[in-house]
Structures are given as C-alpha cells and as structure tokens.
N, C-alpha and C positions, 0 to 999 in steps of 0.2 A: 380203795378209793381212787377215782380217776382225777388227775390234775390236768389243767390246761394252761399252757404258756402261749401268749400271743406277742409276736414281735411287731412293733410299729415303726421300726427304723433299722436299716442295715448298712448304711452308707460307709461305716468305718469298720466293718468286720467281714471276714470271709464267711458267707452264709453257711456253707456246708459244714464247717467245723462247729459252729454254734448249734445248728440243727442236730448234728450227729450226737453231740454231748447230751442234749436234752432227750432225744428219742431213744438213745441207747439205754436211758434210765427208765424207759417205759412210760414217759410222760407225753401227752398229746401236745403237738406244736402246730401253730398256724401263723403265717405271715400275712398281716393286713396293713399295708402302708396307710398312714394317717396324715392328713394335711391340716387338720383343725381339731379343736377341743371336742367338737361334736362327733367327729370321726372316732376319736379315742373312746368316747363314752359309748357309742354304738358298738364298736368293735370289741370293747373290753368287758362287756356285761358278764361273761362267763369265765373270765380270766382269773387264775390264781396268781399269776405273775405276768407283768408286761415288761417287755424290753423296749426302752425308749431312747431317743436321741436328744439333740439340743432343741429341735423344733418338731411339732408344736410343744408348748410348755405343758407339763403335767400339773395342772392347777387344782385348787381346792374343789372346784366344781367337778372336775374329772375324777378326783380321788373319792369324793363323797358319792359318786354315781356308780361305783364299782363294788358291789357288796361282797364279792368273794375274794377280792384282792388281798394278797399277803405281802407282795413285794413289787417295788418299782426298780428295775435294774438298768443302770447306765453303763455304757462302755467307756473306759478311760477313767479319769480322775474327777472331772467336774460333775457336780450335781446341781448346778445353779438353775437348771430348767425345771426343777421339781420343787413344789411347795413342801419343804421339809416340815414346817409346823403342822400343816394339815395332815401329812402322812403320819407323823408321830401321834397326833391326837386320835387318829383312827386306827392306830396299832398296825401300821404298814411299814415294813422295812424299806429303806432306800439304800441300794448298794451301788458300788462302783468297782473298778478293778485297779486299785492303786499299784504303782510300781511297774506296770507293763510298758510304759513309754517314757519313763524318767530319763533314760539315756538319750532317747531320740529328741525330746524337747530341749534338753540341755545342749545337745550337739547343734540343734537348729539355731538356738539363740547365739551361740558362738559363731556359727556360720554366717548369720546375718551381720553380726558385728564385724567380722573379718571382711565380708563382701563390701561393707561400707568403708572401713578404714583403708582397705587396699584398692578401692575403686574398681572392683572386679567386673560388675555389670557393664560399666561404660567402656572399660578397656577391652573387654570381650567384643562388644559391638563395634568399637572403632577398628579393631584389628580385622574383623570379618568384612568391614567396609573398605579395607585397603588403606586406612589412614597411617599405617606404619611404613609400608613400602612405597606408597604413592599418596601422600597426604594432600587433601584439597587445600587451596589457598587459604591461609589464615588459620589452618587447623593442623595439628600434629600430635603425636603421642605424648610429647613432653607436657602439653597443656593439660593432659589428663593425669599426669603423675605429680604435679606440683602440690597437690593436696593429700598425698598419701601419708598415712599416720601409723604410729606404732602403739601397741597396748603397753608395752614395757615402760615402766617409770611413771605411769599414770594411775589415777584412782578409779577403780571399778566399783560401782554401787549396785546392790541387789535389793529389790523390794519384794519381800516374801522369802523367808529362809526355811522352807520346808524341804522335802526330798529333792525336788527339782532345783530349787535355789542352791542347795548344798552341792548337787551334781554340777551345776554351772560353776560354782566357786572352785570345785576341784579341777575343772577343765581350764578355767581362765587363769588359775594360779600358775600354770605352766608357761604362760606368756610373759611372766615377770612384772606384773603391775607393782607399783610402789605400795599401794594399799588396796585391800578389798574390804569394803564396808557394807553393812546390811541393815535394813530396818525391818524388824518383825517383833511386835510386842509380846508374842507368844513363845519366843525362843530366848533361852538364857545365854549369857556370855560363855559359860563353861562349854556348852554345846558348840557355839560358834568357834571357840578356840581350836577345836579339833580340825577345823578347816582353814585356819589362819585368817579368820574373819573378825573384824571389829564391829560390834553392834552399835548403832548410832540412832539418833532420833531422825524424824522425817526431814526436817529442815536441813540438818547436816548432810543427809544423803543427797538431797537435790542441789545443794549449793556447792558441795565439794567434789562431786563425782564428775569425771570426764566422760564416763560411759555408764549408763544405767540400764539394767535388765530387770524386767518385771516377771515375778514368778509367784504371785499371791493368788488366792482364790477370789472369785467374784462374789461379792456380798454387798449388803447395804453399807457396810463399813468401808468398803473399798470402791464403791461406785464413784466414777469420775474423780478418783483420787488424784489423777494427773489431768490437770486442766490448764487453761491459759495462764492463770496466775502462777501455778507451779512451774510451768515451762519458762515463764519470764524470769524466774529466780535461778534457773540453771545457768551454767557457764555457756557462753556463746558457741564454744566448740563442742558442746555436749552431743553425744549420740544416744538416742533413746531406742530401746529394744523392748517389744512386748510379744511374748509367746504364751501368755497366760489366757486372759479373757478380754474381749472387746470392751465391755462396759466399765472396766477399770479406767479407761481413758475417755475423756471428753474429746470426741473427734473434731468438733469445730475448733476447740482450743488448740489441738495439735496442728490442725490445718493452718490456723492463723500464725502459730508460733513458727512453723516451717516457712510460710510465705514471707514472714518478716525477718527470717534468719535469726530468731531469738535462740534457736539451737541449730546445730550444724546439719543434722540429718536424723532420720528414724527408720527403723526396720520393724515391721509388724507382721504377725501371722494371723491375727484375729481382728475382727471389726465388730462394732456394736450390732449391726444388722448383717446377717449372713444368709445367702451369699451377698457380697458387696455388689451394688448396682454398677453396671458398666458406665453409668452417667455420673458416678461419684466424683466430686472434685478432688478427692484424694489421689485419684489415678493420674492427675495432671501435674502432680508435684514431682519435680526432678530430684528432690532430696528426700523422698520417701520411697522405701522399697517394701513391697507387699507380697506375701505368699498366702495361698488360699486355705488357711487353717489345716495345715498338713504337718505341723512340727512334730506331732506324736507318731507319725506314720513311718513304718518300715515293715519289711517282710516278717521280721521276728515279732514286733509289737502287735501287728495285726493278727497273727496266728495265735499268740499267747493270749491276747485280749479276747479273741473270739471264743477260745476254750473256757476261759475264766468267766466270761459273760454267761455262757451256757451253764457252767458249773454253779454259779450263784443261784440260777433258777432252780436247779436240781437240789442243791444243798439246803435251801430254805424250806423246801417241802419234805426233806428227809432227815433233818436234824444234824446235818454235817456243817462244819464251820464255813462261814462266808469269807470271801476274799477281802471284802471291805464293807463296812456298815457306816453310812454317813450320819445317821441319826441314832446314836448309841442309846439315847434316852428312851427309844421305843421299846427296849427290852422290859423296862419297868411298866410301861403302859400296857404291853401285852399281858403281863402278869395280872394287872388290875382288871383288864377286860375278861380274862379267863375266870377270875373270881366272881364276876357278875352274872355268869350263866353261859348260855350258848353263844358262840362267836365264830368268826371266820377262821379262828385258830383251833377249832375242835379237831382232835385226833392227829394233830401235827406237833412234833417235838419243838421245844423252845429253841429259837435261833441262837447260834453262837458265832463268834468271830475268830478267825485265825490270829493268833497272838503275834505272828511275824509280819503281818501285812502292814 
C-alpha cells in the first residue's frame, strides 16, 4: 500500500531531516505550503498524514474534507491550532513532539526575566551609544541602574506546572527566591514537592508573586486568563513573563496595565496574532520586551524535533509508537470505527504511544 504525507508548514523544522525520515521509510512526501483552510482541503485530498503549523488552523471543515487522513502532526508541544474534538470524532490522531524544546523554553523564560531585572536591553543600548564614557547632558549610566533588581528573596509564581513549568522551577530555584509557588489544578502537591514548589490557587499566585511566568497550554479554560482585572491585582513591582501561548493573555489588558504601571514590566515570546503587526501598540511600550515566538528554538531542538515530526508520520502508518498523542481518546474511537466496516484505518495497525513521552 502506498502512503502519502503532505507537509503544509516547515517554518520551525529543518526540511531535509523531516523529508529524509519519511522518504527513507518508503512513504511518498510532498510539500505544499498552505495559507488558508481551502488550500489545506485542496492540497490534502489524498493525504494519509498532514504536517501542519500554527496557521492556518486545522478546522472541522478541513478535517471532514480529507477522507484518507489518519493523522495531523504538529511540531513542538502545542496543538491549539487543531480542532481536537473533530479529529477524535473522525478517528484521526493528533500528534506533537513533547520534550524536544522543554529546556529551550524554560531557558528563554529565565532569560527574559533576567533581561528585565538587570535592565540588560537598555544598558546595552546606552553603552553602545556612548552614555558610559561620554554621557549626554541629563543622562548617565547610573540612571539606568537605579531600578536593577534581584530574584533572590522574592516570590516567583508559575502558571502551569507541566514539563516546562517544572523545568523553569528547577532553573529559577538556583537564583535563591524566598518562595516558588505554582497554580495548576491538574498537578498534586506531592509532585510539586519534588521541585520545591508550593501549589496555590490563582488569586494567591497573582497577588503574592513578584515575578510570574506562564507555562500552561492554550485552551478555552486558559483563554485570556490574564486580563486587565488580573493585572490590576498584581503587585506594582510585578514582572510578567509569557513563553507559552498568546491567547492566554488579553493583550489590550496587558497594554493598559503596562501603560498605567499597574505592573512593572513584561516579557513575552508569543502574541494573540502572529506575526505581530509592525503597527501594534505593544511595540511602543518601553516596559514590554518581545521576542518573535522563538523560545523553543535551538540547533538541538530543531534537529530532534524535525526527526520526531517525520517519525510520527511514519510510525502512525506502520504501527510503531508515537512520540506524543494529544487526543488519547481517539484510540477508542478508532476501534469503534473499525468495528463498523471499511474505514480509513483498513490494513493499518492500531496506533500506540511511547510510554516515556
């Protein structure tokens, strides 16, 4: 049987490693960049697997229009661009590559926090403009060092205590905070104890933290969880970091909170709409620091992620364990579909998941 994999996005993966992994397994591969749902439907008609990114979204309309589809594969951890309910109903696996960029995202969150507490961006600019050796009238380096802060002795809050949240806790612990607290209703205190973290409710997190780092998934439950009302409850000296997903934060609320100095500063790697418009008012805020959704990137994560992305496409068609399955309940749905007669899963082994992922 001949299988077809169609890639619709490649921006975050070295193309050659993904392609090699798939074609070495004797599976046909084609790259068709898609900018809309209609593009995805037209391009994916004969696809057994599609490799997708954050945009365009893989909607119910797309899923129900692809009769051969067995798997929608995302690179990285997030699967928020895929309609998981529709995929499950139609017996389609949605996979990711968990763990490939945990270190990178945790490192980036710490880097943003340190850049702000140590005023690194402004000090770098001032030094290169000669403000140290030859400061302009009314300006000198000391004016940029008066607000330098330490992490030691403060309270660090973490929203979302999964793998990346735990990795962030491990790193930030070395800076000597007085407390590390986290809010995650799906994690128990016994697990948090291993990282020296105290689980608290959301109100405690936002009112007692000096620094807050977001590491939760994007879902209806977390959409705009951080809004103007929440920011107004934070400490005036609070620094807010988000390296998770843009929709978790109400950007208008964040903008207003920073303009009014309800919080001290923020560092974000993600925005609600990406790429962020060059006209966005966020870019005009001196107390907001933004990077272009690259927290998970490194030479190692990109190479490993590329291989695992391709391996998921191969493994779902050959019965080998998947690196990550976002909709575990699809396994039961596939069994039901098989029992009802001919289906897209004919002559293909049941999918399984690696227990260590």
